[in-house]
C-alpha beads as a LAMMPS data file, in Angstrom:
LAMMPS data file: protein, C-alpha beads

400 atoms
399 bonds

1 atom types
1 bond types

-500.0 500.0 xlo xhi
-500.0 500.0 ylo yhi
-500.0 500.0 zlo zhi

Masses

1 110.0

Atoms # bond

1 1 1 416.502 283.852 -95.619
2 1 1 414.587 280.553 -95.372
3 1 1 415.076 277.160 -97.002
4 1 1 412.365 278.102 -99.520
5 1 1 414.582 280.959 -100.757
6 1 1 417.551 278.781 -101.761
7 1 1 418.007 276.439 -104.670
8 1 1 420.500 273.858 -105.864
9 1 1 420.399 273.859 -109.648
10 1 1 423.790 273.620 -111.387
11 1 1 422.004 273.925 -114.739
12 1 1 421.318 277.624 -114.148
13 1 1 423.800 279.709 -116.196
14 1 1 424.620 281.940 -113.223
15 1 1 425.157 278.885 -110.992
16 1 1 427.410 277.320 -113.597
17 1 1 429.468 280.500 -113.981
18 1 1 429.969 280.948 -110.229
19 1 1 428.421 278.400 -107.852
20 1 1 429.929 279.818 -104.668
21 1 1 427.263 282.434 -103.815
22 1 1 424.650 279.691 -104.180
23 1 1 426.660 277.387 -101.912
24 1 1 426.932 280.094 -99.285
25 1 1 423.175 280.696 -99.250
26 1 1 422.490 276.965 -99.029
27 1 1 424.969 276.505 -96.188
28 1 1 423.469 279.400 -94.232
29 1 1 419.763 278.705 -94.814
30 1 1 419.443 274.971 -95.503
31 1 1 422.732 273.070 -95.126
32 1 1 421.012 269.676 -95.470
33 1 1 418.902 270.478 -98.507
34 1 1 416.474 268.208 -100.363
35 1 1 416.902 269.345 -103.951
36 1 1 414.348 269.291 -106.736
37 1 1 416.396 266.452 -108.234
38 1 1 415.514 264.282 -105.232
39 1 1 419.041 264.254 -103.804
40 1 1 420.174 265.591 -100.423
41 1 1 422.731 268.378 -100.799
42 1 1 425.301 268.827 -98.006
43 1 1 427.236 272.094 -97.956
44 1 1 428.883 272.062 -94.510
45 1 1 432.410 270.737 -94.104
46 1 1 431.640 268.451 -91.159
47 1 1 428.651 266.853 -92.887
48 1 1 430.624 266.275 -96.085
49 1 1 433.544 264.666 -94.244
50 1 1 431.203 262.486 -92.195
51 1 1 429.475 261.130 -95.301
52 1 1 432.762 260.452 -97.112
53 1 1 434.255 258.391 -94.294
54 1 1 431.190 256.702 -92.761
55 1 1 430.458 253.142 -94.045
56 1 1 426.710 253.856 -93.764
57 1 1 427.146 255.756 -97.043
58 1 1 428.192 253.588 -99.980
59 1 1 429.257 253.849 -103.613
60 1 1 428.273 250.524 -105.147
61 1 1 424.629 251.410 -105.628
62 1 1 425.795 254.625 -107.343
63 1 1 427.612 252.444 -109.866
64 1 1 424.488 250.355 -110.403
65 1 1 422.507 253.542 -111.061
66 1 1 425.068 254.717 -113.602
67 1 1 424.948 251.285 -115.200
68 1 1 421.176 251.491 -115.527
69 1 1 421.416 254.945 -117.098
70 1 1 424.286 254.250 -119.481
71 1 1 424.577 250.511 -119.788
72 1 1 427.757 248.532 -119.205
73 1 1 428.418 245.841 -121.782
74 1 1 431.341 244.077 -123.319
75 1 1 431.745 247.141 -125.548
76 1 1 431.241 249.687 -122.755
77 1 1 433.381 249.179 -119.617
78 1 1 431.056 248.719 -116.652
79 1 1 430.768 251.607 -114.206
80 1 1 429.918 249.117 -111.480
81 1 1 433.284 247.355 -111.828
82 1 1 435.384 250.511 -111.479
83 1 1 437.015 251.046 -108.077
84 1 1 435.372 254.481 -108.104
85 1 1 432.026 252.735 -107.561
86 1 1 433.059 249.854 -105.303
87 1 1 432.951 249.439 -101.550
88 1 1 435.250 247.189 -99.491
89 1 1 436.460 244.515 -99.926
90 1 1 436.480 244.920 -103.729
91 1 1 437.495 248.579 -103.515
92 1 1 440.394 247.694 -101.207
93 1 1 441.615 244.955 -103.557
94 1 1 441.375 247.076 -106.725
95 1 1 442.966 250.156 -105.179
96 1 1 445.873 248.187 -103.759
97 1 1 446.802 246.992 -107.256
98 1 1 447.476 250.496 -108.546
99 1 1 448.245 252.518 -105.424
100 1 1 451.956 251.685 -105.429
101 1 1 452.390 253.628 -108.667
102 1 1 450.966 256.808 -107.093
103 1 1 452.647 257.004 -103.690
104 1 1 454.231 260.367 -102.820
105 1 1 457.668 258.715 -102.829
106 1 1 457.250 257.365 -106.364
107 1 1 455.736 260.606 -107.659
108 1 1 458.594 262.685 -106.204
109 1 1 461.048 260.737 -108.357
110 1 1 459.082 261.965 -111.396
111 1 1 459.615 265.675 -110.648
112 1 1 462.580 266.183 -113.020
113 1 1 460.724 264.538 -115.905
114 1 1 457.520 266.511 -115.250
115 1 1 459.610 269.700 -115.105
116 1 1 461.124 268.828 -118.484
117 1 1 457.670 268.313 -120.022
118 1 1 456.522 271.695 -118.685
119 1 1 459.668 273.421 -119.965
120 1 1 459.231 271.865 -123.406
121 1 1 455.594 273.004 -123.581
122 1 1 456.472 276.565 -122.542
123 1 1 459.391 276.661 -124.979
124 1 1 456.797 276.421 -127.755
125 1 1 455.129 279.698 -126.703
126 1 1 458.285 281.539 -125.651
127 1 1 458.426 284.791 -127.581
128 1 1 454.762 284.656 -128.576
129 1 1 452.370 287.485 -127.725
130 1 1 449.687 285.161 -126.303
131 1 1 448.867 281.596 -125.343
132 1 1 445.962 279.439 -124.208
133 1 1 446.885 278.077 -120.793
134 1 1 444.519 275.120 -121.228
135 1 1 445.486 274.022 -124.744
136 1 1 449.187 274.862 -124.442
137 1 1 449.920 273.600 -120.914
138 1 1 447.104 272.443 -118.611
139 1 1 445.826 269.737 -120.972
140 1 1 448.954 268.316 -122.619
141 1 1 450.959 268.031 -119.396
142 1 1 448.793 265.546 -117.423
143 1 1 447.750 263.667 -120.575
144 1 1 451.401 263.117 -121.408
145 1 1 452.275 261.984 -117.892
146 1 1 449.401 259.525 -117.359
147 1 1 449.790 258.164 -120.895
148 1 1 453.467 257.481 -120.277
149 1 1 452.661 255.783 -116.983
150 1 1 450.047 253.545 -118.596
151 1 1 452.148 252.839 -121.669
152 1 1 449.862 254.588 -124.166
153 1 1 451.818 255.441 -127.341
154 1 1 452.481 259.142 -127.859
155 1 1 450.878 258.975 -131.308
156 1 1 447.526 258.012 -129.756
157 1 1 447.184 260.734 -127.112
158 1 1 445.294 263.297 -129.159
159 1 1 442.420 260.908 -129.861
160 1 1 441.373 260.843 -126.182
161 1 1 440.380 264.487 -125.889
162 1 1 436.773 264.336 -127.143
163 1 1 436.121 260.943 -125.547
164 1 1 437.357 262.245 -122.220
165 1 1 435.299 265.420 -122.506
166 1 1 432.117 263.475 -123.292
167 1 1 432.681 261.065 -120.400
168 1 1 433.356 263.935 -117.981
169 1 1 430.196 265.712 -119.123
170 1 1 428.177 262.543 -118.579
171 1 1 428.880 262.722 -114.837
172 1 1 426.029 265.267 -114.757
173 1 1 423.595 262.797 -116.305
174 1 1 421.434 262.463 -113.183
175 1 1 420.411 266.140 -113.291
176 1 1 420.071 266.577 -117.057
177 1 1 416.794 266.408 -119.014
178 1 1 415.848 262.954 -120.295
179 1 1 416.277 264.018 -123.922
180 1 1 419.812 265.335 -123.462
181 1 1 422.417 264.042 -125.911
182 1 1 424.920 263.835 -123.045
183 1 1 423.934 260.261 -122.196
184 1 1 424.332 258.767 -125.708
185 1 1 427.546 260.719 -126.230
186 1 1 428.922 259.491 -122.909
187 1 1 427.906 255.941 -123.788
188 1 1 429.602 256.144 -127.186
189 1 1 432.750 257.674 -125.688
190 1 1 433.072 254.885 -123.120
191 1 1 432.571 252.313 -125.869
192 1 1 435.272 253.940 -127.995
193 1 1 437.739 254.262 -125.117
194 1 1 436.950 250.710 -124.009
195 1 1 437.620 249.472 -127.525
196 1 1 440.916 251.320 -127.617
197 1 1 442.125 249.808 -124.352
198 1 1 440.864 246.357 -125.304
199 1 1 443.151 246.470 -128.338
200 1 1 446.064 247.922 -126.383
201 1 1 445.706 245.270 -123.662
202 1 1 445.713 242.515 -126.277
203 1 1 448.883 243.931 -127.827
204 1 1 450.570 244.398 -124.449
205 1 1 449.841 240.787 -123.400
206 1 1 452.192 239.763 -126.207
207 1 1 454.807 242.365 -125.296
208 1 1 454.865 243.214 -121.584
209 1 1 456.842 246.338 -120.714
210 1 1 457.866 248.376 -117.708
211 1 1 454.614 250.331 -117.408
212 1 1 451.472 250.390 -115.290
213 1 1 449.334 248.624 -117.903
214 1 1 451.727 245.678 -118.033
215 1 1 451.650 245.476 -114.236
216 1 1 447.850 245.379 -114.237
217 1 1 447.832 242.677 -116.917
218 1 1 450.187 240.551 -114.855
219 1 1 447.927 241.006 -111.830
220 1 1 444.877 240.040 -113.903
221 1 1 446.622 236.883 -115.083
222 1 1 447.009 235.731 -111.466
223 1 1 443.273 235.102 -111.592
224 1 1 441.977 236.161 -108.204
225 1 1 443.281 239.732 -108.236
226 1 1 441.801 241.451 -111.275
227 1 1 439.182 240.253 -113.745
228 1 1 439.152 241.197 -117.417
229 1 1 436.290 243.665 -116.954
230 1 1 437.995 245.156 -113.888
231 1 1 441.213 245.563 -115.870
232 1 1 439.391 247.421 -118.621
233 1 1 437.421 249.622 -116.208
234 1 1 440.599 250.451 -114.267
235 1 1 442.417 251.548 -117.434
236 1 1 439.547 253.845 -118.419
237 1 1 439.359 255.307 -114.901
238 1 1 443.103 255.932 -114.660
239 1 1 443.266 257.690 -118.007
240 1 1 440.243 259.933 -117.374
241 1 1 440.912 260.672 -113.697
242 1 1 444.633 260.930 -114.367
243 1 1 444.257 264.116 -116.363
244 1 1 440.744 265.628 -116.116
245 1 1 441.105 266.973 -112.579
246 1 1 444.673 268.184 -113.121
247 1 1 443.673 270.160 -116.204
248 1 1 441.097 271.911 -114.006
249 1 1 443.528 272.397 -111.123
250 1 1 446.003 274.207 -113.369
251 1 1 443.388 276.163 -115.316
252 1 1 441.270 277.212 -112.333
253 1 1 444.389 277.994 -110.340
254 1 1 445.969 280.230 -112.973
255 1 1 442.643 282.030 -113.513
256 1 1 442.283 282.683 -109.775
257 1 1 445.801 284.127 -109.637
258 1 1 445.236 286.345 -112.661
259 1 1 442.054 287.633 -111.014
260 1 1 444.008 288.297 -107.793
261 1 1 447.271 289.899 -108.965
262 1 1 448.385 290.618 -105.403
263 1 1 448.329 286.891 -104.635
264 1 1 450.039 286.074 -107.922
265 1 1 452.806 288.485 -107.022
266 1 1 453.226 286.969 -103.540
267 1 1 453.389 283.473 -104.992
268 1 1 455.904 284.493 -107.635
269 1 1 458.168 286.422 -105.287
270 1 1 458.140 284.165 -102.222
271 1 1 460.477 281.214 -102.555
272 1 1 459.046 277.904 -101.388
273 1 1 455.437 279.092 -101.251
274 1 1 454.228 277.079 -104.257
275 1 1 453.192 274.057 -102.142
276 1 1 451.001 276.163 -99.849
277 1 1 449.784 278.183 -102.812
278 1 1 448.581 275.161 -104.771
279 1 1 446.707 273.848 -101.724
280 1 1 444.917 277.186 -101.465
281 1 1 444.060 277.141 -105.167
282 1 1 442.593 273.665 -104.704
283 1 1 440.473 274.909 -101.813
284 1 1 439.400 278.116 -103.508
285 1 1 438.044 276.613 -106.743
286 1 1 438.003 272.825 -106.530
287 1 1 438.403 270.825 -109.769
288 1 1 435.776 268.341 -108.512
289 1 1 432.773 270.116 -107.067
290 1 1 430.724 267.278 -105.631
291 1 1 430.517 263.538 -105.064
292 1 1 427.572 261.317 -104.199
293 1 1 426.870 258.416 -101.867
294 1 1 423.868 256.147 -101.304
295 1 1 422.463 255.874 -97.774
296 1 1 422.768 252.231 -96.683
297 1 1 420.482 252.596 -93.630
298 1 1 418.200 255.263 -92.196
299 1 1 420.305 258.158 -90.878
300 1 1 419.921 261.634 -89.453
301 1 1 422.023 264.567 -90.666
302 1 1 421.576 268.045 -89.288
303 1 1 418.320 267.081 -87.607
304 1 1 416.800 265.724 -90.822
305 1 1 415.810 262.097 -91.287
306 1 1 417.249 260.633 -94.492
307 1 1 415.942 257.213 -95.525
308 1 1 417.842 254.177 -96.702
309 1 1 418.354 254.286 -100.461
310 1 1 418.467 258.076 -100.693
311 1 1 421.352 259.817 -102.453
312 1 1 423.394 262.353 -100.507
313 1 1 425.757 264.712 -102.302
314 1 1 428.805 266.073 -100.504
315 1 1 429.519 269.419 -102.169
316 1 1 433.298 269.684 -101.918
317 1 1 433.347 273.191 -103.355
318 1 1 430.974 274.385 -100.644
319 1 1 432.702 272.523 -97.803
320 1 1 436.002 274.137 -98.764
321 1 1 434.491 277.566 -98.108
322 1 1 432.835 276.738 -94.795
323 1 1 433.725 279.566 -92.368
324 1 1 433.582 277.088 -89.492
325 1 1 436.851 275.636 -90.808
326 1 1 438.399 278.334 -93.011
327 1 1 438.684 281.909 -91.723
328 1 1 437.593 284.446 -94.331
329 1 1 436.862 281.566 -96.738
330 1 1 435.878 283.684 -99.750
331 1 1 439.336 285.270 -99.843
332 1 1 442.167 283.745 -101.861
333 1 1 445.222 283.614 -99.593
334 1 1 448.211 281.698 -100.959
335 1 1 449.918 281.949 -97.551
336 1 1 447.038 280.137 -95.772
337 1 1 448.570 277.522 -93.459
338 1 1 445.640 275.775 -91.766
339 1 1 444.117 274.349 -94.896
340 1 1 442.535 270.928 -94.486
341 1 1 440.528 271.209 -97.700
342 1 1 438.754 268.204 -99.201
343 1 1 439.274 269.013 -102.883
344 1 1 440.584 265.455 -103.332
345 1 1 437.764 263.928 -101.296
346 1 1 438.103 262.134 -97.989
347 1 1 438.096 258.615 -96.587
348 1 1 438.729 255.418 -98.548
349 1 1 437.915 257.080 -101.874
350 1 1 440.426 259.903 -101.358
351 1 1 441.842 260.644 -104.803
352 1 1 444.449 258.017 -105.657
353 1 1 446.243 260.438 -107.956
354 1 1 446.403 263.354 -105.505
355 1 1 450.218 263.200 -105.119
356 1 1 450.630 263.317 -108.910
357 1 1 448.099 266.138 -109.373
358 1 1 449.823 268.180 -106.658
359 1 1 453.266 267.823 -108.200
360 1 1 451.987 268.595 -111.699
361 1 1 450.151 271.654 -110.375
362 1 1 453.148 272.906 -108.415
363 1 1 455.539 272.562 -111.345
364 1 1 453.164 273.874 -114.023
365 1 1 451.942 276.934 -112.101
366 1 1 455.307 277.710 -110.514
367 1 1 457.141 277.529 -113.842
368 1 1 454.464 279.556 -115.637
369 1 1 454.735 282.377 -113.096
370 1 1 458.526 282.335 -113.239
371 1 1 458.932 282.198 -117.011
372 1 1 456.024 284.444 -118.032
373 1 1 455.918 287.156 -115.351
374 1 1 453.926 289.637 -117.474
375 1 1 451.069 287.230 -118.182
376 1 1 447.590 288.790 -117.953
377 1 1 444.033 287.809 -118.845
378 1 1 443.030 288.323 -122.463
379 1 1 439.308 287.964 -121.710
380 1 1 437.252 289.253 -118.795
381 1 1 434.705 286.456 -119.208
382 1 1 436.407 283.042 -119.363
383 1 1 434.266 280.250 -120.793
384 1 1 433.578 277.311 -118.488
385 1 1 433.099 273.752 -119.666
386 1 1 429.543 272.442 -119.539
387 1 1 430.223 269.938 -116.747
388 1 1 429.238 271.101 -113.269
389 1 1 430.519 268.045 -111.392
390 1 1 433.994 268.736 -112.754
391 1 1 434.641 272.484 -112.787
392 1 1 437.052 273.668 -115.429
393 1 1 437.647 276.053 -118.304
394 1 1 437.277 275.418 -122.021
395 1 1 440.136 277.818 -122.651
396 1 1 442.168 280.430 -120.817
397 1 1 443.643 282.943 -123.282
398 1 1 446.352 285.167 -121.829
399 1 1 448.575 287.933 -123.135
400 1 1 452.280 287.464 -122.517

Bonds

1 1 1 2
2 1 2 3
3 1 3 4
4 1 4 5
5 1 5 6
6 1 6 7
7 1 7 8
8 1 8 9
9 1 9 10
10 1 10 11
11 1 11 12
12 1 12 13
13 1 13 14
14 1 14 15
15 1 15 16
16 1 16 17
17 1 17 18
18 1 18 19
19 1 19 20
20 1 20 21
21 1 21 22
22 1 22 23
23 1 23 24
24 1 24 25
25 1 25 26
26 1 26 27
27 1 27 28
28 1 28 29
29 1 29 30
30 1 30 31
31 1 31 32
32 1 32 33
33 1 33 34
34 1 34 35
35 1 35 36
36 1 36 37
37 1 37 38
38 1 38 39
39 1 39 40
40 1 40 41
41 1 41 42
42 1 42 43
43 1 43 44
44 1 44 45
45 1 45 46
46 1 46 47
47 1 47 48
48 1 48 49
49 1 49 50
50 1 50 51
51 1 51 52
52 1 52 53
53 1 53 54
54 1 54 55
55 1 55 56
56 1 56 57
57 1 57 58
58 1 58 59
59 1 59 60
60 1 60 61
61 1 61 62
62 1 62 63
63 1 63 64
64 1 64 65
65 1 65 66
66 1 66 67
67 1 67 68
68 1 68 69
69 1 69 70
70 1 70 71
71 1 71 72
72 1 72 73
73 1 73 74
74 1 74 75
75 1 75 76
76 1 76 77
77 1 77 78
78 1 78 79
79 1 79 80
80 1 80 81
81 1 81 82
82 1 82 83
83 1 83 84
84 1 84 85
85 1 85 86
86 1 86 87
87 1 87 88
88 1 88 89
89 1 89 90
90 1 90 91
91 1 91 92
92 1 92 93
93 1 93 94
94 1 94 95
95 1 95 96
96 1 96 97
97 1 97 98
98 1 98 99
99 1 99 100
100 1 100 101
101 1 101 102
102 1 102 103
103 1 103 104
104 1 104 105
105 1 105 106
106 1 106 107
107 1 107 108
108 1 108 109
109 1 109 110
110 1 110 111
111 1 111 112
112 1 112 113
113 1 113 114
114 1 114 115
115 1 115 116
116 1 116 117
117 1 117 118
118 1 118 119
119 1 119 120
120 1 120 121
121 1 121 122
122 1 122 123
123 1 123 124
124 1 124 125
125 1 125 126
126 1 126 127
127 1 127 128
128 1 128 129
129 1 129 130
130 1 130 131
131 1 131 132
132 1 132 133
133 1 133 134
134 1 134 135
135 1 135 136
136 1 136 137
137 1 137 138
138 1 138 139
139 1 139 140
140 1 140 141
141 1 141 142
142 1 142 143
143 1 143 144
144 1 144 145
145 1 145 146
146 1 146 147
147 1 147 148
148 1 148 149
149 1 149 150
150 1 150 151
151 1 151 152
152 1 152 153
153 1 153 154
154 1 154 155
155 1 155 156
156 1 156 157
157 1 157 158
158 1 158 159
159 1 159 160
160 1 160 161
161 1 161 162
162 1 162 163
163 1 163 164
164 1 164 165
165 1 165 166
166 1 166 167
167 1 167 168
168 1 168 169
169 1 169 170
170 1 170 171
171 1 171 172
172 1 172 173
173 1 173 174
174 1 174 175
175 1 175 176
176 1 176 177
177 1 177 178
178 1 178 179
179 1 179 180
180 1 180 181
181 1 181 182
182 1 182 183
183 1 183 184
184 1 184 185
185 1 185 186
186 1 186 187
187 1 187 188
188 1 188 189
189 1 189 190
190 1 190 191
191 1 191 192
192 1 192 193
193 1 193 194
194 1 194 195
195 1 195 196
196 1 196 197
197 1 197 198
198 1 198 199
199 1 199 200
200 1 200 201
201 1 201 202
202 1 202 203
203 1 203 204
204 1 204 205
205 1 205 206
206 1 206 207
207 1 207 208
208 1 208 209
209 1 209 210
210 1 210 211
211 1 211 212
212 1 212 213
213 1 213 214
214 1 214 215
215 1 215 216
216 1 216 217
217 1 217 218
218 1 218 219
219 1 219 220
220 1 220 221
221 1 221 222
222 1 222 223
223 1 223 224
224 1 224 225
225 1 225 226
226 1 226 227
227 1 227 228
228 1 228 229
229 1 229 230
230 1 230 231
231 1 231 232
232 1 232 233
233 1 233 234
234 1 234 235
235 1 235 236
236 1 236 237
237 1 237 238
238 1 238 239
239 1 239 240
240 1 240 241
241 1 241 242
242 1 242 243
243 1 243 244
244 1 244 245
245 1 245 246
246 1 246 247
247 1 247 248
248 1 248 249
249 1 249 250
250 1 250 251
251 1 251 252
252 1 252 253
253 1 253 254
254 1 254 255
255 1 255 256
256 1 256 257
257 1 257 258
258 1 258 259
259 1 259 260
260 1 260 261
261 1 261 262
262 1 262 263
263 1 263 264
264 1 264 265
265 1 265 266
266 1 266 267
267 1 267 268
268 1 268 269
269 1 269 270
270 1 270 271
271 1 271 272
272 1 272 273
273 1 273 274
274 1 274 275
275 1 275 276
276 1 276 277
277 1 277 278
278 1 278 279
279 1 279 280
280 1 280 281
281 1 281 282
282 1 282 283
283 1 283 284
284 1 284 285
285 1 285 286
286 1 286 287
287 1 287 288
288 1 288 289
289 1 289 290
290 1 290 291
291 1 291 292
292 1 292 293
293 1 293 294
294 1 294 295
295 1 295 296
296 1 296 297
297 1 297 298
298 1 298 299
299 1 299 300
300 1 300 301
301 1 301 302
302 1 302 303
303 1 303 304
304 1 304 305
305 1 305 306
306 1 306 307
307 1 307 308
308 1 308 309
309 1 309 310
310 1 310 311
311 1 311 312
312 1 312 313
313 1 313 314
314 1 314 315
315 1 315 316
316 1 316 317
317 1 317 318
318 1 318 319
319 1 319 320
320 1 320 321
321 1 321 322
322 1 322 323
323 1 323 324
324 1 324 325
325 1 325 326
326 1 326 327
327 1 327 328
328 1 328 329
329 1 329 330
330 1 330 331
331 1 331 332
332 1 332 333
333 1 333 334
334 1 334 335
335 1 335 336
336 1 336 337
337 1 337 338
338 1 338 339
339 1 339 340
340 1 340 341
341 1 341 342
342 1 342 343
343 1 343 344
344 1 344 345
345 1 345 346
346 1 346 347
347 1 347 348
348 1 348 349
349 1 349 350
350 1 350 351
351 1 351 352
352 1 352 353
353 1 353 354
354 1 354 355
355 1 355 356
356 1 356 357
357 1 357 358
358 1 358 359
359 1 359 360
360 1 360 361
361 1 361 362
362 1 362 363
363 1 363 364
364 1 364 365
365 1 365 366
366 1 366 367
367 1 367 368
368 1 368 369
369 1 369 370
370 1 370 371
371 1 371 372
372 1 372 373
373 1 373 374
374 1 374 375
375 1 375 376
376 1 376 377
377 1 377 378
378 1 378 379
379 1 379 380
380 1 380 381
381 1 381 382
382 1 382 383
383 1 383 384
384 1 384 385
385 1 385 386
386 1 386 387
387 1 387 388
388 1 388 389
389 1 389 390
390 1 390 391
391 1 391 392
392 1 392 393
393 1 393 394
394 1 394 395
395 1 395 396
396 1 396 397
397 1 397 398
398 1 398 399
399 1 399 400
């Protein structure tokens, strides 16, 4: 197989349904691949890690590109002001303001409450003949948790679903046809979510509480720590990132187990294996498939010269199945011990909410297996969401 025989096109239906055979062919034939979209696609673990930790590859220009495509105005929180698209020192400053709320120590104290939320959700389907793992558990759990942390009223949580979905879909904007409705829908969703948080921030300024939003407002009022536009962009990021990836972690993970009943049985019957099991589920079918960087100076990767200003894409889903780092990488093995996957990224942009996502995944999947031991797939062809940057299911119907 030669480089001419491989393709990176997440818009292909067969790629969207199962990207991993495509990743494998790319990694074997052309691991540093110039795609038809004009971006460099990296499918080896070492290349992906190098790009994610090397300061020669930045994020700020990515934010500027998103801004140009979508527009960031007073009504639409600016992509370029989100910590997701900032480099040091701004990234360091913004991340430090919220990182204390997501440390492993803080998140561990939340375990009993997260367990109670999961139990309450499963109580609603107890005795039923079927359920939708996404609608009944994977979505409401992380939305409830991040909303409580931010101080979003429970009565408002259902209104975020379509906005969040449209924003997540818009992450594919760079590879979609110019006439796609994804861009205007993403723009409108950001405007709506920005308007919601603008109103909530105004109300909270008059009534500060013991929540993350109040803490961010107090930081913003110190003047040199957080600007108004940074406050708004941070709220939008925390809400979206605080649940989108966890929904996919739980959904993809449960699907993988149902498709591998031997591994589901091992995970259910082996006490204490849920931590290792969730890490393997993250590696096997990553909730975030890829992340991009802009080359800040001419570089060479894998013997190929890549010019300043080019976009390189670290394909996390491909790196996590690189046989150079994971023996028998196509096999799901919930007992896998050496598992330095990069499902949460790497380097300074390593997912801030990783400790929370891990705990939510461990409790949700562990409790589901324990309480519903006869669960089985109700459909042989699960339907995936349109987004290819974020990989997740629209629904996951199961028989109980």
